[in-house]
N, C-alpha and C positions, 0 to 999 in steps of 0.2 A: 477779340476782347471787347465786350460790350458792358459799359458801366452806366451808372445813373447820370453822370455828367454828360456822356455822349447822348444818352437818350433824351435828356432835357434839351440839349442843343438841337437835335433833329426835330423834336416836338415843336420847339419855338420856330424853327425854319419852316416846318410844314404849314404853320398858320399864315405864312406870308407868300407861299407859292401859289401860282395860278396855272390854269391849263387843265386838260383832262386828267382823270385819276391815274391813268397809265403813265402819263408824263411825270406827274408829281411823285408817283411811286418809284419810277426809274431814278429821278433826281435824289430822292431820299436814300435809296440803296447805294447810289454812287457816293454820296456824302458820307454815309456811315462807313462804307468800305475805306474811304480815304482817311477818316478820323481814326478808325481802328488800326490801320497801318501806321499812322503817325504816333498813336499812343503806344503801340508795341515797340516802335523804335525808341521812344522816350524811356521805356523800362530799363534800358541799359544804364541810364543815368539816374533815374528816379524809380526805385523798386515799387513804390506805392502806386497801385493802378489808378486810383482817383486823381492823384497828382499828375501822373503821366497823361491821363485823359484831359485834365484841365489845361495843361500846357499845349496839348494838341488842338484843343478848342481855341485857345488864344492865338495860336499860329494860323488857324484856318480863317479867322476873321469873324466879325459880328454877324449874327444870323440875318439881320436886315440887309446888310451889304451883299452877302452871299445870295440871298433871295433875289435881290435886284438884278444881279448878273444872270442868274438862271431864268428869271422872268423875261429879261430882254431876249435871251436865246429862245425861250418859248414863243415869244411874239414873232421873232424871225421865222421860226419853223411854221407857225400857224399861217403867217402871211405867205410864205413860200408854197405851202400846201394849197392854200386858197387860190393863189395865182396859177399854179399848175393845173388845178381842177378846172378853172374857168377857160384857160386856153385850150384844154383838151375837149371840153364840152361844146364850145362855140362851133367848131366845124360840123359836129353831128347835128346840132340844131339847124344850122344854115342849110345843110344838104337835105335834111328831111323836109323842111318847109319849102325849100326851092322845088323839090320834086313834087310835093303835093300841090303847089300853086301853079307850077309851070308845065307839068307833064300832061300832054294830050288834052288840052282844054276842049270842052264840048262846043264852045262858041267863042267868038272873038270878044275881047274886052277893050273896046276902043277908047272909052272915056278915062280921063285921069283927074278925078275929083280931088279936092284939097285933102280929104282924109287919106287918100292913097299916098299923095306926096308927103304928107306928114308922117305916115307910117314908114315910108322908105327913108325919110330923113332920120327918124328915130333909130331905125335899123342900122343905117350907115354910121351915125354918131355912136351908137352903142357898140357896134363892132370895132370901130377905131379905138374908142376908149377902153374897151375890154382888152384888146391886143396890146395896146401901148402900156396899160397898167400892169398886165400880166408879165410882159417882157421886162419892164422896169423893176417890178417886184422880184422876179426871179434873179435878175442881175444884182440887185441890192441885198437880197436875202441869202445868197450863197456865194461861195468863192472868196477870193482875196478882198473884193470890195466890202463884203460883209465883215470880214475879219478886221479890216482896217477902220471901218466906220464904228464910232462908239455909240451911235444912236440908231435904234431900229425903226424910228418913226417913218423914215422914208419908205421902207419896205411895207410897213402897215398902210401908209397912204396909197401906195401903188396897188396893193391888194384890194383896198376898198374901191379904188377907181376901176379896177378890173371887174369887181363884182357889180358895181353900179352899171358899167357897160353891159354886162351880161343880163342884168335885169331889164335894161332898155331893149336888148335883143329879144328877150322873152316876151316883152309887151308888144313889140312891133308886129309879129305874125298875127296876134289877136286883132290889132287894128286892121291889118290887110285882109284878114279872113272875114271880119265883119263887113268891111267896105265892099269887098268883092261879092260876098254872099248876099248882101242886101241889094246892091246895084245890079249885079249880073249873076244871079245864082246858077244860071244855066252854064256859066263858064267854068264851073268847078266840077271836078270828079270827086264827089263827096266821099266815096269809099277810100280815097287816099288820105283824107284828113284825120281820121281817128288816131293813127300812130303818132304823127308829129304833135297832135294836140295832147295826147296822153304823156308823151315825152316831155312836153313843155310843163305840164302840171307837176310831174315828178321832179324835174330839174328845179322848177321854181320853189317847190316845197323844201327840197334839200338845201338849196342855197339860202333860203330865208332862215332856216335853222342854222346853217353855217355862219351866216352874217350875225345872228344873235350871239352865238358862241364866241365869234371873233371879237365883236364889240365888247363882250364881257372881259376878254383877255386884255384888250386895249385899255379899258377903263381901270382894271386892276393894276396894270403895269404903270399907268399914269398916277395912281394914287400913291402918296408918300408912304414909305415903309417905316 
């Protein structure tokens, strides 16, 4: 049973929802199904469909409050997905660059200039931050901890930390490659560099886009409904 009252309610709700289109569509379908079931149950007492729908809407709650609950859940899902992606991508980047920089060097690389040490520090810091943020985000974004916590901000902060760490890891190989290529170009097997370099560019572009989308969800959730 779909009435004008139910349609107005879902239209109002849709204006406050955040996240990708597929997520918003899923939420609206879920809400409409719930409202229709509630309205049909009310028909036993109130034969008028619009009155039954109005009572169902009142019982469901204000659209702003419902949107807030769904937006918090969307933020958790986005943070959880971002944390999982970063923790999965990190080993691939590390292995590919380690192989390119360390496998069968053509000549020794005895010097340890400041730029090299800086790059290694960035890589270490980024890897630690990425893993800690991702693990924390996954713990706070799923399971009983997520169900008991009323605030998804911790999961969002952890996901941002993981993404910041991943960006550091992406920048570190560039520093190391430039340093080694300039100071001792003969110490590199250059034919091994294109694959990790291309992977870094693809991952960097993907996660920059993911960061923009995630920050949009964070800002919209923080905005008063």
